[in-house]
BATORBA-516585 format. One line per field, with one value per residue (C-alpha): residue number from 1; x, y, z; residue in three letters. Coordinates in steps of 0.5 Angstrom, whole numbers. Layout:
<rs>
num NUM, ...
X X, ...
Y Y, ...
Z Z, ...
residuo ala, ...
</rs>
This chain:
<rs>
num 1, 2, 3, 4, 5, 6, 7, 8, 9, 10, 11, 12, 13, 14, 15, 16, 17, 18, 19, 20, 21, 22, 23, 24, 25, 26, 27, 28, 29, 30, 31, 32, 33, 34, 35, 36, 37, 38, 39, 40, 41, 42, 43, 44, 45, 46, 47, 48, 49, 50, 51, 52, 53, 54, 55, 56, 57, 58, 59, 60, 61, 62, 63, 64, 65, 66, 67, 68, 69, 70, 71, 72, 73, 74, 75, 76, 77, 78, 79, 80, 81, 82, 83, 84, 85, 86, 87, 88, 89, 90, 91, 92, 93, 94, 95, 96, 97, 98, 99, 100, 101, 102, 103, 104, 105, 106, 107, 108, 109, 110, 111, 112, 113, 114, 115, 116, 117, 118, 119, 120, 121, 122, 123, 124, 125, 126, 127, 128, 129, 130, 131, 132, 133, 134, 135, 136, 137, 138, 139, 140, 141, 142, 143, 144, 145, 146, 147, 148, 149, 150, 151, 152, 153, 154, 155, 156, 157, 158, 159, 160, 161, 162, 163, 164, 165, 166, 167, 168, 169, 170, 171, 172, 173, 174, 175, 176, 177, 178, 179, 180, 181, 182, 183, 184, 185, 186, 187, 188, 189, 190, 191, 192, 193, 194, 195, 196, 197, 198, 199, 200, 201, 202, 203, 204, 205, 206, 207, 208, 209, 210, 211, 212, 213, 214, 215, 216, 217, 218, 219, 220, 221, 222, 223, 224, 225, 226, 227, 228, 229, 230, 231, 232, 233, 234, 235, 236, 237, 238, 239, 240, 241, 242, 243, 244, 245, 246, 247, 248, 249, 250, 251, 252, 253, 254, 255, 256, 257, 258, 259, 260, 261, 262, 263, 264, 265, 266, 267, 268, 269, 270, 271, 272, 273, 274, 275, 276, 277, 278, 279, 280, 281, 282, 283, 284, 285, 286, 287, 288, 289, 290, 291, 292, 293, 294, 295, 296, 297, 298, 299, 300, 301, 302, 303, 304, 305, 306, 307, 308, 309, 310, 311, 312, 313, 314, 315, 316, 317, 318, 319, 320, 321, 322, 323, 324, 325, 326, 327, 328, 329, 330, 331, 332, 333, 334, 335, 336, 337, 338, 339, 340, 341, 342, 343, 344, 345, 346, 347, 348, 349, 350, 351, 352, 353, 354, 355, 356, 357, 358, 359, 360, 361, 362, 363, 364, 365, 366, 367, 368, 369, 370, 371, 372, 373, 374, 375, 376, 377, 378, 379, 380, 381, 382, 383, 384, 385, 386, 387, 388, 389, 390, 391, 392, 393, 394, 395, 396, 397, 398, 399, 400, 401, 402, 403, 404, 405, 406, 407, 408, 409, 410, 411, 412, 413, 414, 415, 416, 417, 418, 419, 420, 421, 422, 423, 424, 425, 426, 427, 428, 429, 430, 431, 432, 433, 434, 435, 436, 437, 438, 439, 440, 441, 442, 443, 444, 445, 446, 447, 448, 449, 450, 451, 452, 453, 454, 455, 456, 457, 458, 459, 460, 461, 462, 463, 464, 465, 466, 467, 468, 469, 470, 471, 472, 473, 474, 475, 476, 477, 478, 479, 480, 481, 482, 483, 484, 485, 486, 487, 488, 489, 490, 491, 492, 493, 494, 495, 496, 497, 498, 499, 500, 501, 502, 503, 504, 505, 506, 507, 508, 509, 510, 511, 512, 513, 514, 515, 516, 517, 518, 519, 520, 521, 522, 523, 524, 525, 526, 527, 528, 529, 530, 531, 532, 533, 534, 535, 536, 537, 538, 539, 540, 541, 542, 543, 544, 545, 546, 547, 548, 549, 550, 551, 552, 553, 554, 555, 556, 557, 558, 559, 560, 561, 562, 563, 564, 565, 566, 567, 568, 569, 570, 571, 572, 573, 574, 575, 576, 577, 578, 579, 580, 581, 582, 583, 584, 585, 586, 587, 588, 589, 590, 591, 592, 593, 594, 595, 596, 597, 598, 599, 600, 601, 602, 603, 604, 605, 606, 607, 608, 609, 610, 611, 612, 613, 614, 615, 616, 617, 618, 619, 620, 621, 622, 623, 624, 625, 626, 627, 628, 629, 630, 631, 632, 633, 634, 635, 636, 637, 638, 639, 640, 641, 642, 643, 644, 645, 646, 647, 648, 649, 650, 651, 652, 653, 654, 655, 656, 657, 658, 659, 660, 661, 662, 663, 664, 665, 666, 667, 668, 669, 670, 671, 672, 673, 674, 675, 676, 677, 678, 679, 680, 681, 682, 683, 684, 685, 686, 687, 688, 689, 690, 691, 692, 693, 694, 695, 696, 697, 698, 699, 700, 701, 702, 703
X 0, -3, -3, -10, -7, -14, -14, -22, -26, -26, -29, -22, -21, -28, -35, -38, -38, -44, -42, -48, -49, -56, -60, -66, -73, -75, -73, -71, -73, -67, -69, -62, -62, -56, -57, -57, -50, -45, -40, -34, -30, -31, -28, -30, -34, -31, -32, -26, -24, -20, -14, -15, -10, -15, -20, -22, -23, -23, -29, -32, -38, -40, -42, -49, -47, -41, -39, -37, -31, -30, -30, -26, -32, -34, -33, -26, -23, -22, -28, -35, -38, -45, -47, -47, -46, -45, -43, -41, -46, -46, -50, -56, -56, -55, -58, -59, -60, -66, -64, -69, -65, -71, -70, -75, -79, -77, -84, -88, -94, -98, -97, -93, -90, -87, -86, -81, -78, -76, -73, -69, -66, -65, -61, -57, -56, -53, -50, -45, -43, -42, -35, -35, -40, -35, -34, -27, -23, -20, -14, -15, -14, -11, -7, -9, -6, -4, -3, 4, 7, 9, 12, 19, 20, 26, 27, 22, 28, 30, 28, 24, 21, 14, 15, 10, 8, 8, 2, 5, 13, 15, 20, 16, 12, 5, 3, 7, 4, -3, -3, -7, -5, -8, -16, -16, -11, -14, -20, -16, -13, -19, -20, -25, -19, -15, -19, -20, -12, -12, -15, -10, -6, 2, 7, 7, 10, 9, 8, 8, 1, -5, -8, -1, -2, -9, -7, -1, -5, -8, -14, -13, -16, -23, -29, -36, -34, -33, -25, -27, -22, -27, -32, -26, -24, -31, -33, -26, -25, -33, -38, -41, -41, -46, -48, -45, -38, -37, -38, -33, -28, -29, -29, -23, -19, -16, -11, -15, -20, -16, -12, -19, -22, -15, -16, -23, -23, -24, -30, -36, -41, -48, -55, -55, -49, -52, -58, -54, -55, -62, -58, -57, -52, -47, -46, -44, -38, -36, -37, -44, -46, -44, -47, -54, -54, -61, -64, -62, -64, -71, -71, -69, -63, -57, -51, -47, -52, -53, -46, -47, -53, -49, -43, -48, -51, -44, -43, -49, -49, -42, -38, -32, -32, -25, -24, -31, -28, -21, -25, -29, -21, -19, -25, -23, -16, -16, -22, -26, -33, -39, -43, -38, -40, -37, -38, -44, -40, -33, -34, -36, -30, -26, -29, -28, -21, -18, -20, -23, -17, -12, -15, -11, -5, -1, -2, 3, 0, -7, -4, -1, -8, -12, -7, -9, -17, -22, -25, -19, -17, -24, -25, -19, -19, -12, -16, -16, -8, -3, 4, 2, -4, -2, -8, -5, -11, -9, -1, -3, -7, -3, 2, -3, -8, -6, 2, 6, 1, 1, 6, 10, 16, 14, 14, 9, 15, 15, 7, 9, 14, 9, 4, 8, 11, 3, 1, -1, -5, -13, -19, -22, -28, -29, -22, -15, -11, -4, -3, 4, 2, 0, 6, 12, 18, 24, 28, 24, 25, 20, 22, 28, 25, 29, 29, 31, 23, 26, 21, 14, 13, 7, 10, 16, 13, 8, 14, 17, 10, 9, 16, 15, 8, 11, 16, 12, 7, 14, 16, 18, 13, 7, 9, 8, 2, -1, 1, -2, -9, -10, -8, -13, -18, -17, -14, -16, -17, -10, -6, 1, 7, 10, 5, 5, 13, 12, 7, 11, 17, 13, 10, 17, 20, 14, 14, 7, 4, -2, -3, 4, 2, -5, -2, 3, -3, -7, -1, 1, -1, -4, -9, -11, -11, -15, -22, -27, -23, -27, -34, -38, -39, -47, -46, -42, -48, -53, -50, -48, -56, -58, -53, -54, -62, -61, -65, -65, -65, -71, -78, -83, -89, -93, -89, -93, -89, -90, -85, -84, -78, -74, -74, -76, -69, -66, -71, -70, -62, -64, -68, -62, -57, -62, -63, -55, -55, -59, -54, -49, -45, -45, -40, -36, -40, -36, -36, -29, -22, -20, -25, -29, -26, -25, -25, -31, -30, -32, -38, -41, -48, -54, -58, -54, -55, -62, -63, -59, -63, -70, -67, -65, -72, -75, -71, -73, -80, -79, -82, -77, -82, -77, -73, -75, -74, -73, -79, -77, -80, -76, -69, -68, -69, -72, -74, -73, -80, -77, -76, -69, -66, -70, -66, -59, -61, -63, -57, -52, -56, -55, -49, -46, -45, -49, -50, -48, -53, -54, -56, -60, -64, -65, -67, -73, -75, -76, -81, -83, -82, -78, -72, -77, -83, -86, -86, -88, -84, -86, -84, -91, -91, -85, -80, -79, -78, -73, -69, -69, -66, -60, -59, -58, -53, -46, -44, -47, -44, -37, -33
Y -77, -83, -83, -84, -88, -91, -93, -93, -99, -103, -110, -113, -110, -112, -113, -107, -102, -97, -92, -90, -95, -96, -97, -92, -95, -89, -84, -79, -82, -84, -89, -87, -80, -76, -70, -63, -60, -60, -55, -57, -54, -59, -64, -71, -76, -82, -88, -92, -98, -98, -102, -106, -112, -117, -115, -121, -120, -126, -126, -120, -118, -118, -111, -112, -115, -118, -125, -127, -130, -137, -140, -147, -151, -148, -153, -153, -151, -157, -158, -160, -160, -157, -151, -145, -139, -137, -142, -144, -142, -146, -146, -149, -143, -142, -148, -148, -154, -156, -155, -149, -143, -139, -133, -127, -122, -124, -126, -123, -127, -131, -138, -142, -146, -140, -137, -143, -143, -136, -136, -142, -139, -132, -136, -140, -134, -130, -136, -136, -129, -130, -133, -136, -135, -138, -134, -131, -135, -129, -131, -125, -125, -118, -117, -111, -105, -103, -97, -93, -90, -82, -79, -79, -72, -68, -75, -80, -84, -86, -94, -94, -100, -96, -96, -102, -107, -115, -115, -109, -109, -102, -105, -110, -110, -108, -114, -119, -117, -116, -122, -119, -117, -112, -112, -114, -120, -123, -124, -127, -132, -136, -142, -138, -133, -139, -141, -134, -134, -139, -135, -129, -127, -129, -125, -119, -113, -105, -103, -96, -94, -97, -98, -102, -106, -108, -110, -114, -118, -125, -126, -133, -133, -137, -132, -131, -124, -122, -121, -114, -109, -103, -107, -109, -102, -98, -103, -102, -95, -93, -94, -98, -99, -95, -95, -88, -90, -95, -91, -86, -91, -93, -86, -83, -89, -93, -88, -81, -83, -85, -78, -74, -78, -76, -69, -68, -61, -60, -65, -61, -62, -66, -64, -68, -65, -58, -61, -62, -54, -57, -60, -54, -56, -57, -49, -48, -48, -51, -44, -43, -50, -49, -42, -45, -51, -49, -47, -54, -58, -54, -56, -64, -62, -67, -64, -71, -75, -69, -71, -78, -76, -72, -78, -82, -78, -77, -84, -85, -79, -76, -76, -76, -83, -85, -79, -81, -88, -85, -81, -87, -91, -86, -85, -93, -92, -85, -86, -81, -84, -80, -81, -79, -74, -68, -71, -66, -60, -62, -69, -65, -60, -66, -69, -63, -60, -67, -73, -69, -64, -69, -76, -75, -71, -73, -77, -74, -68, -71, -74, -67, -64, -69, -68, -61, -62, -62, -68, -72, -69, -70, -77, -80, -75, -71, -66, -69, -70, -66, -68, -70, -74, -77, -80, -85, -86, -81, -83, -90, -90, -85, -91, -97, -95, -89, -90, -96, -101, -105, -110, -103, -104, -99, -101, -99, -94, -91, -90, -87, -82, -80, -79, -74, -71, -69, -66, -59, -60, -59, -56, -49, -45, -50, -49, -52, -49, -51, -50, -49, -51, -58, -59, -64, -61, -66, -71, -76, -82, -85, -91, -87, -80, -77, -69, -65, -62, -57, -51, -50, -44, -47, -45, -49, -55, -55, -56, -62, -65, -64, -66, -73, -74, -73, -78, -84, -82, -83, -89, -95, -99, -94, -94, -102, -101, -96, -100, -106, -102, -100, -106, -110, -104, -104, -111, -117, -119, -122, -118, -121, -119, -117, -111, -109, -108, -104, -99, -98, -96, -91, -88, -88, -85, -80, -78, -80, -77, -81, -80, -84, -90, -90, -90, -95, -99, -99, -100, -107, -113, -115, -110, -113, -120, -119, -119, -122, -122, -117, -118, -112, -110, -108, -101, -102, -107, -102, -96, -100, -102, -95, -93, -98, -98, -90, -87, -79, -75, -71, -73, -78, -74, -77, -76, -73, -69, -71, -67, -59, -59, -63, -63, -70, -70, -69, -74, -80, -79, -80, -86, -89, -87, -91, -97, -97, -97, -103, -107, -105, -101, -93, -88, -86, -91, -95, -93, -95, -92, -98, -96, -102, -108, -109, -116, -120, -125, -120, -119, -126, -126, -129, -124, -118, -121, -122, -115, -112, -116, -114, -106, -108, -110, -104, -100, -104, -102, -95, -95, -89, -84, -78, -80, -82, -88, -92, -97, -104, -105, -99, -101, -104, -100, -105, -111, -118, -122, -128, -129, -132, -126, -121, -124, -124, -116, -115, -118, -113, -107, -109, -113, -111, -118, -125, -130, -137, -142, -144, -137, -136, -142, -140, -133, -136, -140, -134, -132, -139, -139, -142, -139, -139, -136, -130, -124, -117, -111, -113, -120, -122, -118, -121, -116, -114, -120, -122, -115, -116, -123, -121, -116, -122, -125, -126, -121, -116, -118, -118, -112
Z 98, 95, 87, 84, 78, 76, 69, 65, 65, 59, 57, 57, 64, 68, 66, 70, 66, 67, 62, 58, 52, 51, 46, 44, 44, 39, 36, 41, 48, 52, 58, 61, 59, 60, 65, 64, 61, 67, 68, 65, 70, 75, 71, 68, 72, 68, 72, 74, 78, 84, 82, 88, 88, 90, 84, 81, 74, 69, 65, 61, 58, 51, 48, 44, 37, 39, 40, 47, 49, 49, 57, 58, 57, 50, 44, 42, 49, 52, 56, 55, 48, 50, 46, 51, 46, 38, 34, 27, 22, 15, 9, 13, 17, 25, 28, 35, 40, 37, 30, 29, 27, 31, 26, 28, 23, 17, 14, 8, 8, 12, 8, 13, 8, 4, 10, 12, 5, 6, 12, 11, 4, 8, 13, 8, 4, 11, 13, 8, 9, 16, 15, 23, 28, 34, 40, 40, 45, 49, 53, 58, 65, 67, 73, 77, 77, 84, 87, 87, 93, 93, 87, 86, 86, 82, 78, 76, 72, 79, 81, 87, 91, 91, 84, 82, 86, 86, 81, 77, 77, 74, 70, 66, 60, 61, 56, 60, 67, 64, 59, 53, 47, 42, 41, 34, 35, 41, 38, 32, 37, 37, 33, 28, 27, 26, 20, 17, 17, 12, 6, 7, 1, 2, -1, -4, -7, -9, -16, -19, -17, -16, -23, -24, -18, -20, -27, -25, -19, -20, -14, -12, -5, -5, -5, -8, -10, -17, -18, -21, -19, -20, -15, -11, -10, -9, -4, 1, 0, 1, 5, -1, -8, -12, -19, -19, -16, -20, -26, -24, -23, -30, -33, -29, -28, -21, -20, -22, -18, -12, -13, -13, -7, -3, -4, -1, 0, -8, -8, -7, -2, -3, -2, 4, 7, 6, 9, 15, 17, 20, 26, 29, 35, 29, 28, 35, 39, 45, 49, 45, 47, 55, 55, 51, 55, 58, 52, 49, 54, 54, 46, 48, 43, 44, 41, 42, 38, 33, 31, 30, 26, 22, 21, 19, 14, 11, 11, 7, 2, 2, -4, 0, 2, 3, 7, 11, 12, 14, 20, 22, 22, 26, 31, 33, 33, 37, 41, 45, 46, 44, 50, 55, 61, 57, 50, 49, 50, 47, 43, 36, 37, 37, 31, 27, 30, 31, 27, 21, 21, 20, 17, 11, 13, 19, 25, 30, 29, 30, 36, 39, 38, 41, 47, 48, 47, 52, 50, 51, 57, 60, 58, 61, 67, 65, 68, 75, 75, 79, 81, 88, 86, 79, 74, 69, 64, 59, 60, 59, 53, 49, 49, 50, 45, 41, 39, 41, 43, 49, 46, 43, 49, 54, 62, 67, 69, 63, 64, 71, 68, 62, 67, 71, 65, 63, 69, 69, 62, 64, 62, 65, 63, 57, 54, 55, 60, 63, 71, 73, 80, 78, 73, 76, 74, 74, 69, 65, 61, 57, 52, 48, 50, 56, 58, 64, 64, 69, 68, 70, 65, 61, 54, 56, 59, 54, 48, 52, 53, 45, 43, 48, 44, 37, 39, 41, 35, 30, 35, 30, 34, 33, 25, 26, 30, 25, 19, 22, 24, 16, 13, 18, 15, 8, 7, 11, 19, 18, 14, 11, 15, 8, 7, 14, 14, 8, 11, 17, 13, 9, 15, 18, 12, 11, 19, 20, 14, 12, 4, 3, 7, 4, -3, -1, 1, -5, -10, -6, -9, -3, -3, -10, -8, -2, -5, -1, 5, 9, 13, 14, 21, 23, 22, 15, 13, 14, 11, 5, 4, 4, -1, -6, -5, -7, -2, -2, 4, 2, 5, 2, -1, 4, 10, 16, 20, 28, 31, 30, 34, 28, 21, 18, 15, 22, 25, 20, 22, 29, 27, 23, 29, 34, 30, 30, 37, 38, 34, 38, 33, 31, 30, 36, 40, 44, 51, 52, 50, 45, 40, 36, 34, 26, 25, 24, 29, 34, 31, 29, 32, 29, 32, 30, 23, 23, 25, 20, 15, 18, 17, 10, 9, 12, 8, 1, 3, 5, 12, 14, 10, 13, 6, -1, -4, -11, -11, -11, -18, -21, -19, -25, -31, -36, -32, -36, -36, -34, -26, -27, -32, -27, -21, -25, -27, -19, -17, -21, -19, -12, -11, -17, -20, -21, -16, -16, -19, -12, -9, -15, -14, -7, -9, -14, -8, -4, -9, -10, -18, -23, -27, -33, -30, -33, -28, -29, -26, -19, -20, -19, -12, -9, -11, -4, -2, -7, -7, 1, 0, -5, 0, 5, 1, 2, -4, 0, 7, 4, 2
residuo met, ala, asp, gln, asn, val, pro, pro, arg, arg, pro, arg, asp, glu, gly, arg, trp, asp, gly, arg, his, his, pro, thr, pro, asp, ala, tyr, his, asp, pro, tyr, pro, ser, pro, pro, tyr, ala, ser, ser, gly, ser, gly, ser, thr, tyr, pro, tyr, tyr, thr, gly, gln, pro, asp, asp, pro, arg, ala, ser, tyr, ala, pro, trp, pro, gly, gln, ala, gln, pro, ala, pro, ala, ser, trp, pro, gly, ser, gly, gly, ser, thr, ala, his, arg, gly, pro, gln, trp, ile, gly, pro, ala, gly, pro, gln, gly, pro, gly, gly, asp, pro, gly, leu, pro, asp, leu, asp, asp, asp, ser, asp, asp, ser, arg, arg, arg, ser, arg, arg, arg, ala, leu, ala, ala, leu, gly, gly, thr, ala, ala, val, val, ala, gly, gly, ala, ala, leu, ala, met, thr, pro, gln, val, arg, gly, leu, phe, gly, asp, asp, ala, ala, gly, asp, ala, thr, val, thr, arg, ala, thr, asp, gly, asn, ala, asn, arg, pro, ser, gly, gln, gln, pro, ser, thr, val, arg, thr, tyr, thr, glu, gln, asn, glu, ser, tyr, met, gly, ser, arg, ala, gly, ala, ala, leu, lys, lys, asn, thr, pro, ala, gly, gly, arg, thr, phe, ser, gly, pro, ala, ala, ala, ala, ala, ala, thr, thr, val, thr, val, lys, thr, val, leu, ala, lys, asp, pro, ala, arg, his, leu, ala, thr, arg, thr, thr, phe, gly, ala, thr, pro, lys, val, leu, ala, asp, ile, glu, arg, met, gly, ile, asp, ala, trp, leu, arg, trp, gln, leu, asp, pro, glu, lys, ile, ala, pro, thr, lys, ala, glu, leu, lys, leu, ser, glu, leu, pro, thr, leu, arg, leu, ser, pro, lys, gln, leu, arg, glu, gln, arg, glu, gln, leu, asn, glu, arg, ser, ala, gln, pro, glu, lys, glu, met, val, asp, ala, thr, ile, ala, arg, gln, ile, trp, ser, glu, arg, gln, leu, phe, glu, val, met, val, asp, phe, trp, asn, asp, phe, leu, his, val, ala, ala, asp, phe, asp, gly, gly, glu, val, tyr, arg, his, ser, phe, asp, val, asp, val, val, arg, lys, tyr, ala, leu, thr, ser, tyr, pro, glu, met, leu, val, ala, ala, asn, arg, his, pro, ala, leu, leu, leu, tyr, leu, asn, gln, asn, asp, ser, arg, ala, asp, ala, val, asn, glu, asn, leu, ala, arg, glu, asn, leu, glu, leu, tyr, ser, val, gly, val, asp, gly, gly, tyr, thr, glu, lys, asp, val, arg, gln, ala, ala, leu, leu, gln, thr, gly, arg, gly, val, ser, asp, gly, glu, tyr, val, phe, arg, glu, asp, arg, his, tyr, val, gly, lys, val, lys, ile, leu, gly, phe, ser, his, ala, asn, ser, ser, lys, asp, pro, glu, lys, ala, asp, ala, val, ile, asp, ala, tyr, ile, arg, tyr, ile, ala, leu, his, pro, ser, thr, ala, arg, tyr, val, ala, gln, ser, leu, ala, thr, arg, phe, val, ser, asp, thr, pro, pro, lys, ser, leu, val, asp, arg, leu, ala, lys, thr, tyr, thr, ala, asn, lys, gly, leu, ile, lys, pro, val, leu, met, thr, leu, phe, ser, ser, ser, glu, phe, trp, ala, ser, val, gly, gln, lys, val, arg, arg, pro, met, glu, tyr, leu, ile, ala, thr, tyr, arg, val, leu, gly, val, ser, pro, glu, ala, ser, pro, asp, his, lys, ala, asp, asp, ser, lys, arg, thr, pro, tyr, ala, arg, gly, leu, arg, arg, ile, his, asp, arg, leu, arg, glu, leu, gly, his, phe, pro, met, gly, gln, pro, thr, pro, asp, gly, tyr, pro, asp, val, tyr, val, ala, trp, thr, ser, ala, gly, thr, met, val, asn, gly, trp, asn, glu, ala, gly, asp, val, val, asn, gly, tyr, arg, arg, glu, phe, ser, tyr, val, lys, pro, glu, arg, leu, val, ala, lys, pro, pro, thr, thr, ala, gly, ala, tyr, val, asp, ala, leu, ala, arg, arg, leu, val, his, gln, lys, leu, thr, ala, arg, glu, arg, ala, leu, ile, leu, gly, val, ala, gly, val, ser, ala, asp, thr, lys, val, asp, ala, thr, phe, asn, gly, ala, val, thr, ala, val, ala, arg, ala, ile, leu, ala, ser, pro, gln, his, his, leu, arg
</rs>
């Protein structure tokens, strides 16, 4: 029989993805609602392309909030210099063809001159933070994955003429055949990425501990951020520094605070985490979700969305901040989308039993658990794969995305043999099963792993597959791939090779344990020297805004309930969730298995930045009455009586440092006052505008 090796679609493969990834215009109505729960026993309807050799795929549709790849006719590409998309944002803000930034919805009053002044000030502040807004020059013209012929029964290691085709020779490495590299790296290959690389800290060493590394490291990179170790640690290891986090670090010391964060089971849940009991589907097992799907549909309950709501709540209010940062990291690295056919039943269990269970323990064990979980098996069509009709999706992504990486040394033949080895694994009645009648028996060799694979017995066959998964999870290429990804998340979009090498060595020496790798990272001079070298992505910007403004999970006293089915807390979380969907960045939101890119070049969009500022304005104003807010005039305990001193105090409260003289002048211009103007606690009525403008500064965009 012909193969059914049909890889899942993703933006880098073609622009025709039709999975569910749509903004929701209000809190609960989805213009593209998911169908009622399907019986999971029927398998996934994960879309895929047909793999025809003549499939012309040379362009890629951008995701909301992400920069478009640069066609040959864009500036800097050797073609026409006419503006066709996102461009560099300088101190004057984003300029369109006519010179007008065209920033919407930024006005506080009807005075035209003041409106224009505030618009320019916000654009200038945010423009400085937007290091670049140039499109990523993605050199991605993938070759088509052709169809294999009949399987090589009994010995998958045998070279056969049908094992590959002219577009995909079996012995070639996929990155060579398909002409693209790892996702973050492909974005950083642009002209904008090259500019960022010039500011990467060079050299480095590992010290006896994080505090020793912080004390011995001199920050030499150009940055507007304060070179304060406590602030740097807080912004990199949490979803946003707050006065409490900074006080905890100062009180406990860097080393003790990190030890505390690396032991999240001992950190008590916050009031907001306890309130997650108001999201009823979080308490249900996959079996219960399947059994109660009719009742849940009648109540308009959406388990996959409540899971995302809960994740947002934890990012804002949990004290287990480093743990939540690592959960978000693994949700991009070992990615299973929330919105897939089956996600409503299985994705929350994957979050609890795979990602959260192993986020700070062992990546090999996480990958083994993932490969036995119904969510991944359905998401990547493993449930449809059998010896006489192999589906390669899971086998391919295990190698390309979840372990060694596209440049990790595997070939198309390795993918083929891994897919044969993993046949038999699937889902039945909502649970993992091994179907011996579907399992391929015969010798396999994948990279350096070889096995006779001679039994259909579920226990023995599962053991062989688990051994293979652990092998690729501990492969030297995986060690480097994980190290590179962690360094990109915590240090720089262009992490120094010296650091990546040391992290990979620690990963290998500790057999994939995560905490030793993180301690090596935090004990490195490269980490402490990288102040200001990461820019917040849209979700990170908004979560940090909620955190620093001291938003509380309790409803405001004047809140008017308009939804008897949900509590104010549940409704408020959904509104944040939907706002993040509109920005194109929310937990587990990428529909394709590569997860979100973790470099700023991929997110440079003037529209996304302006929408973030507008949302920050809504939070400052306390518009989401499902929560409680600190009034803007009370953000500073004892407001100074002159405008300049008040701006300084408000900046220390919101961005934990003073602004530059130029930025301070821009903020004063927003209020239309001079530094020595006498002001009251409301900044003469302009405190909301001033606070919002500070939150548009580079100091809040950078982390």
